[in-house]
PDB file of N, CA, C and O in Angstrom:
ATOM      1  N   MET A   1     129.727  65.477  67.386  1.00  0.00           N
ATOM      2  CA  MET A   1     130.001  66.350  68.499  1.00  0.00           C
ATOM      3  C   MET A   1     129.935  67.811  68.080  1.00  0.00           C
ATOM      4  O   MET A   1     129.392  68.652  68.798  1.00  0.00           O
ATOM      5  N   ASN A   2     130.494  68.103  66.914  1.00  0.00           N
ATOM      6  CA  ASN A   2     130.499  69.472  66.412  1.00  0.00           C
ATOM      7  C   ASN A   2     129.073  69.942  66.127  1.00  0.00           C
ATOM      8  O   ASN A   2     128.734  71.101  66.364  1.00  0.00           O
ATOM      9  N   ALA A   3     128.255  69.044  65.622  1.00  0.00           N
ATOM     10  CA  ALA A   3     126.864  69.389  65.327  1.00  0.00           C
ATOM     11  C   ALA A   3     126.086  69.633  66.609  1.00  0.00           C
ATOM     12  O   ALA A   3     125.203  70.490  66.652  1.00  0.00           O
ATOM     13  N   LEU A   4     126.408  68.886  67.648  1.00  0.00           N
ATOM     14  CA  LEU A   4     125.742  69.047  68.938  1.00  0.00           C
ATOM     15  C   LEU A   4     126.052  70.420  69.537  1.00  0.00           C
ATOM     16  O   LEU A   4     125.160  71.082  70.068  1.00  0.00           O
ATOM     17  N   ILE A   5     127.293  70.840  69.455  1.00  0.00           N
ATOM     18  CA  ILE A   5     127.685  72.149  69.966  1.00  0.00           C
ATOM     19  C   ILE A   5     127.014  73.255  69.156  1.00  0.00           C
ATOM     20  O   ILE A   5     126.546  74.243  69.721  1.00  0.00           O
ATOM     21  N   THR A   6     126.966  73.093  67.850  1.00  0.00           N
ATOM     22  CA  THR A   6     126.300  74.077  66.996  1.00  0.00           C
ATOM     23  C   THR A   6     124.817  74.165  67.334  1.00  0.00           C
ATOM     24  O   THR A   6     124.251  75.256  67.392  1.00  0.00           O
ATOM     25  N   LEU A   7     124.196  73.022  67.555  1.00  0.00           N
ATOM     26  CA  LEU A   7     122.774  72.983  67.933  1.00  0.00           C
ATOM     27  C   LEU A   7     122.564  73.667  69.272  1.00  0.00           C
ATOM     28  O   LEU A   7     121.607  74.422  69.445  1.00  0.00           O
ATOM     29  N   LEU A   8     123.450  73.410  70.216  1.00  0.00           N
ATOM     30  CA  LEU A   8     123.347  74.023  71.540  1.00  0.00           C
ATOM     31  C   LEU A   8     123.468  75.542  71.451  1.00  0.00           C
ATOM     32  O   LEU A   8     122.686  76.258  72.077  1.00  0.00           O
ATOM     33  N   PHE A   9     124.431  76.041  70.687  1.00  0.00           N
ATOM     34  CA  PHE A   9     124.595  77.486  70.541  1.00  0.00           C
ATOM     35  C   PHE A   9     123.418  78.113  69.793  1.00  0.00           C
ATOM     36  O   PHE A   9     123.033  79.242  70.097  1.00  0.00           O
ATOM     37  N   SER A  10     122.856  77.422  68.849  1.00  0.00           N
ATOM     38  CA  SER A  10     121.697  77.969  68.141  1.00  0.00           C
ATOM     39  C   SER A  10     120.485  78.030  69.058  1.00  0.00           C
ATOM     40  O   SER A  10     119.690  78.968  68.982  1.00  0.00           O
ATOM     41  N   LEU A  11     120.341  77.024  69.930  1.00  0.00           N
ATOM     42  CA  LEU A  11     119.249  77.072  70.914  1.00  0.00           C
ATOM     43  C   LEU A  11     119.461  78.213  71.904  1.00  0.00           C
ATOM     44  O   LEU A  11     118.516  78.908  72.276  1.00  0.00           O
ATOM     45  N   LEU A  12     120.704  78.397  72.323  1.00  0.00           N
ATOM     46  CA  LEU A  12     120.995  79.512  73.225  1.00  0.00           C
ATOM     47  C   LEU A  12     120.731  80.848  72.551  1.00  0.00           C
ATOM     48  O   LEU A  12     120.267  81.792  73.190  1.00  0.00           O
ATOM     49  N   ALA A  13     121.024  80.926  71.278  1.00  0.00           N
ATOM     50  CA  ALA A  13     120.791  82.161  70.534  1.00  0.00           C
ATOM     51  C   ALA A  13     119.301  82.480  70.451  1.00  0.00           C
ATOM     52  O   ALA A  13     118.924  83.643  70.306  1.00  0.00           O
ATOM     53  N   ILE A  14     118.471  81.482  70.539  1.00  0.00           N
ATOM     54  CA  ILE A  14     117.024  81.698  70.518  1.00  0.00           C
ATOM     55  C   ILE A  14     116.484  81.940  71.931  1.00  0.00           C
ATOM     56  O   ILE A  14     115.656  82.826  72.141  1.00  0.00           O
ATOM     57  N   ILE A  15     116.959  81.145  72.896  1.00  0.00           N
ATOM     58  CA  ILE A  15     116.412  81.169  74.257  1.00  0.00           C
ATOM     59  C   ILE A  15     116.849  82.414  75.033  1.00  0.00           C
ATOM     60  O   ILE A  15     116.029  83.002  75.737  1.00  0.00           O
ATOM     61  N   VAL A  16     118.094  82.828  74.929  1.00  0.00           N
ATOM     62  CA  VAL A  16     118.599  83.952  75.722  1.00  0.00           C
ATOM     63  C   VAL A  16     117.862  85.259  75.408  1.00  0.00           C
ATOM     64  O   VAL A  16     117.423  85.929  76.342  1.00  0.00           O
ATOM     65  N   PRO A  17     117.707  85.649  74.150  1.00  0.00           N
ATOM     66  CA  PRO A  17     116.945  86.888  73.906  1.00  0.00           C
ATOM     67  C   PRO A  17     115.489  86.787  74.361  1.00  0.00           C
ATOM     68  O   PRO A  17     114.907  87.763  74.833  1.00  0.00           O
ATOM     69  N   LEU A  18     114.913  85.601  74.215  1.00  0.00           N
ATOM     70  CA  LEU A  18     113.538  85.397  74.660  1.00  0.00           C
ATOM     71  C   LEU A  18     113.447  85.538  76.177  1.00  0.00           C
ATOM     72  O   LEU A  18     112.521  86.164  76.692  1.00  0.00           O
ATOM     73  N   ALA A  19     114.404  84.957  76.885  1.00  0.00           N
ATOM     74  CA  ALA A  19     114.426  85.063  78.345  1.00  0.00           C
ATOM     75  C   ALA A  19     114.638  86.513  78.777  1.00  0.00           C
ATOM     76  O   ALA A  19     114.010  86.971  79.732  1.00  0.00           O
ATOM     77  N   LEU A  20     115.505  87.227  78.095  1.00  0.00           N
ATOM     78  CA  LEU A  20     115.719  88.642  78.414  1.00  0.00           C
ATOM     79  C   LEU A  20     114.459  89.465  78.173  1.00  0.00           C
ATOM     80  O   LEU A  20     114.126  90.343  78.968  1.00  0.00           O
ATOM     81  N   LEU A  21     113.775  89.186  77.099  1.00  0.00           N
ATOM     82  CA  LEU A  21     112.531  89.899  76.800  1.00  0.00           C
ATOM     83  C   LEU A  21     111.483  89.636  77.874  1.00  0.00           C
ATOM     84  O   LEU A  21     110.797  90.558  78.316  1.00  0.00           O
ATOM     85  N   ILE A  22     111.362  88.395  78.289  1.00  0.00           N
ATOM     86  CA  ILE A  22     110.403  88.056  79.351  1.00  0.00           C
ATOM     87  C   ILE A  22     110.795  88.746  80.652  1.00  0.00           C
ATOM     88  O   ILE A  22     109.931  89.256  81.364  1.00  0.00           O
ATOM     89  N   ALA A  23     112.089  88.768  80.969  1.00  0.00           N
ATOM     90  CA  ALA A  23     112.547  89.426  82.196  1.00  0.00           C
ATOM     91  C   ALA A  23     112.237  90.920  82.167  1.00  0.00           C
ATOM     92  O   ALA A  23     111.816  91.487  83.175  1.00  0.00           O
ATOM     93  N   VAL A  24     112.442  91.552  81.028  1.00  0.00           N
ATOM     94  CA  VAL A  24     112.151  92.988  80.906  1.00  0.00           C
ATOM     95  C   VAL A  24     110.654  93.241  81.065  1.00  0.00           C
ATOM     96  O   VAL A  24     110.258  94.199  81.728  1.00  0.00           O
ATOM     97  N   ILE A  25     109.834  92.406  80.473  1.00  0.00           N
ATOM     98  CA  ILE A  25     108.376  92.570  80.597  1.00  0.00           C
ATOM     99  C   ILE A  25     107.946  92.417  82.049  1.00  0.00           C
ATOM    100  O   ILE A  25     107.120  93.189  82.538  1.00  0.00           O
ATOM    101  N   VAL A  26     108.504  91.422  82.743  1.00  0.00           N
ATOM    102  CA  VAL A  26     108.160  91.215  84.158  1.00  0.00           C
ATOM    103  C   VAL A  26     108.584  92.418  84.989  1.00  0.00           C
ATOM    104  O   VAL A  26     107.842  92.842  85.875  1.00  0.00           O
ATOM    105  N   MET A  27     109.751  92.972  84.724  1.00  0.00           N
ATOM    106  CA  MET A  27     110.214  94.139  85.473  1.00  0.00           C
ATOM    107  C   MET A  27     109.322  95.353  85.218  1.00  0.00           C
ATOM    108  O   MET A  27     109.032  96.116  86.139  1.00  0.00           O
ATOM    109  N   ILE A  28     108.895  95.529  83.994  1.00  0.00           N
ATOM    110  CA  ILE A  28     108.011  96.656  83.670  1.00  0.00           C
ATOM    111  C   ILE A  28     106.674  96.506  84.388  1.00  0.00           C
ATOM    112  O   ILE A  28     106.148  97.479  84.927  1.00  0.00           O
ATOM    113  N   VAL A  29     106.127  95.304  84.397  1.00  0.00           N
ATOM    114  CA  VAL A  29     104.844  95.072  85.073  1.00  0.00           C
ATOM    115  C   VAL A  29     104.979  95.329  86.572  1.00  0.00           C
ATOM    116  O   VAL A  29     104.096  95.940  87.174  1.00  0.00           O
ATOM    117  N   ARG A  30     106.066  94.875  87.176  1.00  0.00           N
ATOM    118  CA  ARG A  30     106.281  95.122  88.603  1.00  0.00           C
ATOM    119  C   ARG A  30     106.415  96.613  88.885  1.00  0.00           C
ATOM    120  O   ARG A  30     105.871  97.110  89.872  1.00  0.00           O
ATOM    121  N   PHE A  31     107.133  97.327  88.029  1.00  0.00           N
ATOM    122  CA  PHE A  31     107.291  98.767  88.211  1.00  0.00           C
ATOM    123  C   PHE A  31     105.939  99.462  88.142  1.00  0.00           C
ATOM    124  O   PHE A  31     105.642 100.333  88.960  1.00  0.00           O
ATOM    125  N   ILE A  32     105.128  99.084  87.175  1.00  0.00           N
ATOM    126  CA  ILE A  32     103.805  99.698  87.029  1.00  0.00           C
ATOM    127  C   ILE A  32     102.938  99.402  88.247  1.00  0.00           C
ATOM    128  O   ILE A  32     102.228 100.283  88.732  1.00  0.00           O
ATOM    129  N   ASP A  33     102.990  98.170  88.742  1.00  0.00           N
ATOM    130  CA  ASP A  33     102.211  97.821  89.930  1.00  0.00           C
ATOM    131  C   ASP A  33     102.632  98.650  91.140  1.00  0.00           C
ATOM    132  O   ASP A  33     101.785  99.155  91.878  1.00  0.00           O
ATOM    133  N   ARG A  34     103.945  98.788  91.341  1.00  0.00           N
ATOM    134  CA  ARG A  34     104.423  99.600  92.462  1.00  0.00           C
ATOM    135  C   ARG A  34     104.017 101.052  92.302  1.00  0.00           C
ATOM    136  O   ARG A  34     103.634 101.700  93.276  1.00  0.00           O
ATOM    137  N   TYR A  35     104.097 101.571  91.083  1.00  0.00           N
ATOM    138  CA  TYR A  35     103.718 102.960  90.832  1.00  0.00           C
ATOM    139  C   TYR A  35     102.226 103.169  91.119  1.00  0.00           C
ATOM    140  O   TYR A  35     101.840 104.185  91.697  1.00  0.00           O
ATOM    141  N   GLU A  36     101.398 102.215  90.716  1.00  0.00           N
ATOM    142  CA  GLU A  36      99.959 102.331  90.971  1.00  0.00           C
ATOM    143  C   GLU A  36      99.662 102.264  92.470  1.00  0.00           C
ATOM    144  O   GLU A  36      98.805 102.996  92.965  1.00  0.00           O
ATOM    145  N   LYS A  37     100.361 101.396  93.188  1.00  0.00           N
ATOM    146  CA  LYS A  37     100.135 101.309  94.633  1.00  0.00           C
ATOM    147  C   LYS A  37     100.516 102.614  95.316  1.00  0.00           C
ATOM    148  O   LYS A  37      99.802 103.090  96.198  1.00  0.00           O
ATOM    149  N   ARG A  38     101.654 103.199  94.904  1.00  0.00           N
ATOM    150  CA  ARG A  38     102.058 104.485  95.484  1.00  0.00           C
ATOM    151  C   ARG A  38     101.058 105.580  95.142  1.00  0.00           C
ATOM    152  O   ARG A  38     100.745 106.424  95.982  1.00  0.00           O
ATOM    153  N   ALA A  39     100.561 105.567  93.919  1.00  0.00           N
ATOM    154  CA  ALA A  39      99.580 106.583  93.516  1.00  0.00           C
ATOM    155  C   ALA A  39      98.290 106.420  94.315  1.00  0.00           C
ATOM    156  O   ALA A  39      97.684 107.410  94.726  1.00  0.00           O
ATOM    157  N   ASP A  40      97.867 105.176  94.536  1.00  0.00           N
ATOM    158  CA  ASP A  40      96.664 104.941  95.343  1.00  0.00           C
ATOM    159  C   ASP A  40      96.871 105.404  96.778  1.00  0.00           C
ATOM    160  O   ASP A  40      95.973 105.991  97.382  1.00  0.00           O
ATOM    161  N   ALA A  41      98.052 105.142  97.321  1.00  0.00           N
ATOM    162  CA  ALA A  41      98.337 105.575  98.693  1.00  0.00           C
ATOM    163  C   ALA A  41      98.332 107.098  98.791  1.00  0.00           C
ATOM    164  O   ALA A  41      97.787 107.658  99.743  1.00  0.00           O
ATOM    165  N   ARG A  42      98.935 107.768  97.812  1.00  0.00           N
ATOM    166  CA  ARG A  42      98.922 109.239  97.816  1.00  0.00           C
ATOM    167  C   ARG A  42      97.500 109.773  97.709  1.00  0.00           C
ATOM    168  O   ARG A  42      97.142 110.740  98.382  1.00  0.00           O
ATOM    169  N   LEU A  43      96.694 109.145  96.863  1.00  0.00           N
ATOM    170  CA  LEU A  43      95.312 109.584  96.702  1.00  0.00           C
ATOM    171  C   LEU A  43      94.532 109.406  98.000  1.00  0.00           C
ATOM    172  O   LEU A  43      93.742 110.274  98.372  1.00  0.00           O
ATOM    173  N   ASP A  44      94.749 108.288  98.691  1.00  0.00           N
ATOM    174  CA  ASP A  44      94.082 108.080  99.976  1.00  0.00           C
ATOM    175  C   ASP A  44      94.498 109.143 100.986  1.00  0.00           C
ATOM    176  O   ASP A  44      93.660 109.671 101.717  1.00  0.00           O
ATOM    177  N   LEU A  45      95.791 109.458 101.027  1.00  0.00           N
ATOM    178  CA  LEU A  45      96.260 110.494 101.956  1.00  0.00           C
ATOM    179  C   LEU A  45      95.656 111.845 101.623  1.00  0.00           C
ATOM    180  O   LEU A  45      95.280 112.594 102.525  1.00  0.00           O
ATOM    181  N   GLU A  46      95.557 112.167 100.342  1.00  0.00           N
ATOM    182  CA  GLU A  46      94.954 113.443  99.946  1.00  0.00           C
ATOM    183  C   GLU A  46      93.477 113.489 100.308  1.00  0.00           C
ATOM    184  O   GLU A  46      92.972 114.530 100.728  1.00  0.00           O
ATOM    185  N   ARG A  47      92.787 112.374 100.150  1.00  0.00           N
ATOM    186  CA  ARG A  47      91.368 112.324 100.539  1.00  0.00           C
ATOM    187  C   ARG A  47      91.213 112.513 102.041  1.00  0.00           C
ATOM    188  O   ARG A  47      90.324 113.236 102.492  1.00  0.00           O
ATOM    189  N   GLN A  48      92.079 111.865 102.815  1.00  0.00           N
ATOM    190  CA  GLN A  48      92.015 112.024 104.266  1.00  0.00           C
ATOM    191  C   GLN A  48      92.310 113.467 104.666  1.00  0.00           C
ATOM    192  O   GLN A  48      91.652 114.022 105.547  1.00  0.00           O
ATOM    193  N   ALA A  49      93.287 114.059 104.024  1.00  0.00           N
ATOM    194  CA  ALA A  49      93.623 115.453 104.329  1.00  0.00           C
ATOM    195  C   ALA A  49      92.468 116.374 103.966  1.00  0.00           C
ATOM    196  O   ALA A  49      92.162 117.304 104.712  1.00  0.00           O
ATOM    197  N   ALA A  50      91.828 116.128 102.839  1.00  0.00           N
ATOM    198  CA  ALA A  50      90.688 116.955 102.435  1.00  0.00           C
ATOM    199  C   ALA A  50      89.529 116.794 103.416  1.00  0.00           C
ATOM    200  O   ALA A  50      88.868 117.774 103.759  1.00  0.00           O
ATOM    201  N   ALA A  51      89.282 115.579 103.863  1.00  0.00           N
ATOM    202  CA  ALA A  51      88.207 115.349 104.838  1.00  0.00           C
ATOM    203  C   ALA A  51      88.526 116.060 106.153  1.00  0.00           C
ATOM    204  O   ALA A  51      87.639 116.644 106.775  1.00  0.00           O
ATOM    205  N   HIS A  52      89.778 116.011 106.573  1.00  0.00           N
ATOM    206  CA  HIS A  52      90.189 116.677 107.808  1.00  0.00           C
ATOM    207  C   HIS A  52      90.037 118.196 107.680  1.00  0.00           C
ATOM    208  O   HIS A  52      89.568 118.855 108.608  1.00  0.00           O
ATOM    209  N   GLN A  53      90.427 118.736 106.551  1.00  0.00           N
ATOM    210  CA  GLN A  53      90.277 120.178 106.329  1.00  0.00           C
ATOM    211  C   GLN A  53      88.809 120.570 106.301  1.00  0.00           C
ATOM    212  O   GLN A  53      88.436 121.633 106.797  1.00  0.00           O
ATOM    213  N   GLN A  54      87.971 119.710 105.720  1.00  0.00           N
ATOM    214  CA  GLN A  54      86.534 119.995 105.692  1.00  0.00           C
ATOM    215  C   GLN A  54      85.966 120.013 107.107  1.00  0.00           C
ATOM    216  O   GLN A  54      85.123 120.849 107.433  1.00  0.00           O
ATOM    217  N   GLN A  55      86.432 119.084 107.948  1.00  0.00           N
ATOM    218  CA  GLN A  55      85.976 119.068 109.341  1.00  0.00           C
ATOM    219  C   GLN A  55      86.393 120.345 110.064  1.00  0.00           C
ATOM    220  O   GLN A  55      85.600 120.933 110.800  1.00  0.00           O
ATOM    221  N   LYS A  56      87.626 120.768 109.857  1.00  0.00           N
ATOM    222  CA  LYS A  56      88.093 122.012 110.472  1.00  0.00           C
ATOM    223  C   LYS A  56      87.274 123.196 109.987  1.00  0.00           C
ATOM    224  O   LYS A  56      86.908 124.072 110.770  1.00  0.00           O
ATOM    225  N   PHE A  57      86.988 123.216 108.691  1.00  0.00           N
ATOM    226  CA  PHE A  57      86.194 124.303 108.128  1.00  0.00           C
ATOM    227  C   PHE A  57      84.799 124.324 108.733  1.00  0.00           C
ATOM    228  O   PHE A  57      84.273 125.388 109.057  1.00  0.00           O
ATOM    229  N   ASP A  58      84.197 123.140 108.885  1.00  0.00           N
ATOM    230  CA  ASP A  58      82.861 123.060 109.484  1.00  0.00           C
ATOM    231  C   ASP A  58      82.865 123.592 110.923  1.00  0.00           C
ATOM    232  O   ASP A  58      81.936 124.285 111.337  1.00  0.00           O
ATOM    233  N   VAL A  59      83.903 123.267 111.666  1.00  0.00           N
ATOM    234  CA  VAL A  59      84.012 123.767 113.040  1.00  0.00           C
ATOM    235  C   VAL A  59      84.139 125.288 113.034  1.00  0.00           C
ATOM    236  O   VAL A  59      83.507 125.965 113.844  1.00  0.00           O
ATOM    237  N   LEU A  60      84.939 125.818 112.142  1.00  0.00           N
ATOM    238  CA  LEU A  60      85.092 127.268 112.062  1.00  0.00           C
ATOM    239  C   LEU A  60      83.781 127.955 111.683  1.00  0.00           C
ATOM    240  O   LEU A  60      83.460 129.023 112.203  1.00  0.00           O
ATOM    241  N   VAL A  61      83.035 127.340 110.784  1.00  0.00           N
ATOM    242  CA  VAL A  61      81.741 127.907 110.397  1.00  0.00           C
ATOM    243  C   VAL A  61      80.793 127.915 111.598  1.00  0.00           C
ATOM    244  O   VAL A  61      80.067 128.885 111.814  1.00  0.00           O
ATOM    245  N   GLU A  62      80.802 126.843 112.370  1.00  0.00           N
ATOM    246  CA  GLU A  62      79.954 126.793 113.570  1.00  0.00           C
ATOM    247  C   GLU A  62      80.345 127.903 114.549  1.00  0.00           C
ATOM    248  O   GLU A  62      79.478 128.573 115.108  1.00  0.00           O
ATOM    249  N   HIS A  63      81.642 128.093 114.754  1.00  0.00           N
ATOM    250  CA  HIS A  63      82.093 129.155 115.652  1.00  0.00           C
ATOM    251  C   HIS A  63      81.668 130.525 115.123  1.00  0.00           C
ATOM    252  O   HIS A  63      81.226 131.383 115.888  1.00  0.00           O
ATOM    253  N   LEU A  64      81.803 130.719 113.838  1.00  0.00           N
ATOM    254  CA  LEU A  64      81.417 131.988 113.238  1.00  0.00           C
ATOM    255  C   LEU A  64      79.919 132.224 113.404  1.00  0.00           C
ATOM    256  O   LEU A  64      79.498 133.342 113.700  1.00  0.00           O
ATOM    257  N   GLU A  65      79.120 131.189 113.219  1.00  0.00           N
ATOM    258  CA  GLU A  65      77.672 131.341 113.386  1.00  0.00           C
ATOM    259  C   GLU A  65      77.321 131.700 114.823  1.00  0.00           C
ATOM    260  O   GLU A  65      76.444 132.530 115.061  1.00  0.00           O
ATOM    261  N   ARG A  66      78.005 131.078 115.783  1.00  0.00           N
ATOM    262  CA  ARG A  66      77.751 131.414 117.192  1.00  0.00           C
ATOM    263  C   ARG A  66      78.128 132.866 117.473  1.00  0.00           C
ATOM    264  O   ARG A  66      77.397 133.577 118.162  1.00  0.00           O
ATOM    265  N   ILE A  67      79.248 133.297 116.949  1.00  0.00           N
ATOM    266  CA  ILE A  67      79.679 134.682 117.152  1.00  0.00           C
ATOM    267  C   ILE A  67      78.668 135.645 116.533  1.00  0.00           C
ATOM    268  O   ILE A  67      78.328 136.662 117.137  1.00  0.00           O
ATOM    269  N   GLU A  68      78.189 135.325 115.329  1.00  0.00           N
ATOM    270  CA  GLU A  68      77.208 136.184 114.672  1.00  0.00           C
ATOM    271  C   GLU A  68      75.918 136.234 115.484  1.00  0.00           C
ATOM    272  O   GLU A  68      75.302 137.294 115.599  1.00  0.00           O
ATOM    273  N   GLU A  69      75.498 135.089 116.054  1.00  0.00           N
ATOM    274  CA  GLU A  69      74.286 135.069 116.866  1.00  0.00           C
ATOM    275  C   GLU A  69      74.457 135.959 118.114  1.00  0.00           C
ATOM    276  O   GLU A  69      73.552 136.700 118.497  1.00  0.00           O
ATOM    277  N   LYS A  70      75.635 135.863 118.728  1.00  0.00           N
ATOM    278  CA  LYS A  70      75.884 136.672 119.926  1.00  0.00           C
ATOM    279  C   LYS A  70      75.883 138.167 119.570  1.00  0.00           C
ATOM    280  O   LYS A  70      75.386 138.989 120.340  1.00  0.00           O
ATOM    281  N   ILE A  71      76.434 138.511 118.416  1.00  0.00           N
ATOM    282  CA  ILE A  71      76.454 139.916 117.997  1.00  0.00           C
ATOM    283  C   ILE A  71      75.030 140.396 117.738  1.00  0.00           C
ATOM    284  O   ILE A  71      74.667 141.509 118.118  1.00  0.00           O
ATOM    285  N   GLU A  72      74.220 139.550 117.086  1.00  0.00           N
ATOM    286  CA  GLU A  72      72.830 139.943 116.806  1.00  0.00           C
ATOM    287  C   GLU A  72      72.031 140.114 118.094  1.00  0.00           C
ATOM    288  O   GLU A  72      71.193 141.011 118.189  1.00  0.00           O
ATOM    289  N   VAL A  73      72.284 139.258 119.087  1.00  0.00           N
ATOM    290  CA  VAL A  73      71.561 139.377 120.352  1.00  0.00           C
ATOM    291  C   VAL A  73      71.925 140.660 121.069  1.00  0.00           C
ATOM    292  O   VAL A  73      71.059 141.283 121.682  1.00  0.00           O
ATOM    293  N   ARG A  74      73.178 141.072 121.010  1.00  0.00           N
ATOM    294  CA  ARG A  74      73.639 142.292 121.679  1.00  0.00           C
ATOM    295  C   ARG A  74      73.211 143.545 120.927  1.00  0.00           C
ATOM    296  O   ARG A  74      73.101 144.612 121.531  1.00  0.00           O
ATOM    297  N   SER A  75      72.970 143.445 119.642  1.00  0.00           N
ATOM    298  CA  SER A  75      72.609 144.625 118.871  1.00  0.00           C
ATOM    299  C   SER A  75      71.170 144.997 119.004  1.00  0.00           C
ATOM    300  O   SER A  75      70.727 145.977 118.405  1.00  0.00           O
TER     301      SER A  75
END
């Protein structure tokens, strides 16, 4: 009986640190995955914002060209 308890505690001494190490690795991988997803989402939002700003800029350039044409016609 005493040997069985000693064997059980020695197995626990091996299994518990191993289980903790695996749990820490899994948590790190999940954290990295979440961080990458957030970074991808931010990058998509920045791309959309840049595209929207480019569209606004293009519209402003068109307006400026029309104004310049009208000024040239009047001059």
